[in-house]
C-alpha positions in Angstrom: 20.8 -0.7 9.3 17.8 1.6 8.7 14.5 1.2 10.5 12.7 0.2 7.3 15.3 -2.5 6.6 14.5 -4.2 9.9 10.7 -4.3 9.2 9.7 -7.7 8.0 7.8 -8.1 4.7 4.0 -7.5 4.9 4.2 -5.9 8.4 3.4 -2.2 8.9 4.6 0.2 11.6 3.4 3.7 12.4 5.6 6.6 13.4 5.0 10.3 14.0 5.1 12.6 11.0 7.5 15.0 12.8 8.1 17.9 10.4 6.0 16.5 7.6 2.4 17.7 7.0 1.2 14.2 7.9 0.5 13.5 11.6 1.7 9.9 11.0 3.8 7.9 8.6 2.9 4.2 8.1 5.9 2.1 6.9 5.5 -1.2 5.2 8.0 -3.4 3.3 6.7 -5.2 0.2 8.0 -8.5 -1.1 10.9 -8.9 -3.4 9.2 -10.4 -6.5 10.0 -14.1 -7.1 6.9 -15.0 -9.2 5.3 -17.2 -6.5 1.8 -17.0 -5.1 3.2 -16.0 -1.8 4.4 -12.7 -3.4 0.8 -11.7 -4.0 -0.3 -12.6 -0.5 2.5 -10.6 1.0 1.8 -7.6 -1.2 -1.9 -7.6 -0.3 -1.0 -7.9 3.4 1.1 -4.7 3.1 -2.0 -2.7 2.0 -4.4 -4.5 4.4 -2.1 -4.1 7.4 -1.4 -0.5 6.6 -5.1 0.3 6.4 -5.8 -1.6 9.6 -3.1 0.3 11.4 -4.4 3.6 10.1 -7.9 2.7 11.4 -6.5 1.7 14.8 -5.0 5.2 15.1 -8.1 7.0 13.8 -6.5 8.1 10.6 -9.0 8.8 7.8 -6.7 9.3 4.8 -3.7 7.3 3.5 -1.5 7.5 0.5 0.2 4.5 -1.0 3.1 4.3 -3.5 3.2 1.4 -5.9 4.7 -0.9 -3.3 7.4 -3.3 -4.5 7.3 -2.2 -8.1 10.7 -0.5 -8.0 13.9 -2.2 -7.1 11.9 -5.1 -5.6 10.9 -6.0 -9.2 7.1 -6.6 -8.8 5.5 -6.3 -12.3 3.5 -3.0 -12.2 0.3 -4.3 -13.8 0.1 -7.3 -11.3 1.0 -5.1 -8.3 -1.6 -2.5 -9.3 -4.3 -5.2 -9.6 -3.5 -6.4 -6.1 -3.3 -2.9 -4.7 -6.6 -1.8 -6.1 -8.5 -5.0 -5.3 -7.1 -5.2 -1.8 -8.0 -1.6 -1.0 -11.4 -1.9 -2.6 -12.2 -5.0 -0.5 -10.9 -3.3 2.7 -13.1 -0.3 2.0 -16.1 -2.5 1.4 -15.4 -4.5 4.6 -15.1 -1.3 6.6 -17.9 0.7 4.9 -18.8 2.3 8.3 -15.3 3.9 8.5 -14.5 7.0 6.4 -11.2 6.5 4.7 -9.7 8.4 1.8 -7.1 6.4 -0.2 -4.7 8.0 -2.6 -2.4 6.0 -4.9 0.7 8.1 -5.4 2.3 7.4 -8.8 6.0 8.0 -9.4 5.7 8.5 -13.1 3.2 8.8 -15.9 3.2 5.1 -16.8 2.4 4.1 -13.2 -0.4 6.7 -13.2 -1.9 5.3 -16.5 -1.8 1.8 -15.1 -3.5 2.8 -11.9 -6.1 4.9 -13.7 -7.0 2.0 -16.0 -7.2 -0.5 -13.1 -9.4 1.8 -10.9 -11.8 2.4 -13.8 -12.2 -1.4 -14.1 -12.9 -1.8 -10.4 
């Protein structure tokens, strides 16, 4: 069983970046989409907990993929709205802490959805 498979939903863990350019890697496991309100809360917690963990380790930049939108089946538009709103709220709540957030998009469709959502924010 892999390390990530043992990490409960909505929790985040930090490890060294080892041979990567990043000093640290923050791991999080998003919810498997079921259509319940709990899915949204769990997904928001993934972003929030990852940002909190980054701050605890004095990390000032973080990159997120579109968590749970692949094999976990979370609808991209809904997941993007949660991601952008959660990150924007965290940045507002921690305005005294410099944090650069990057949304890494796997494909052109995901990039378009994120661009549209961030322009609305």
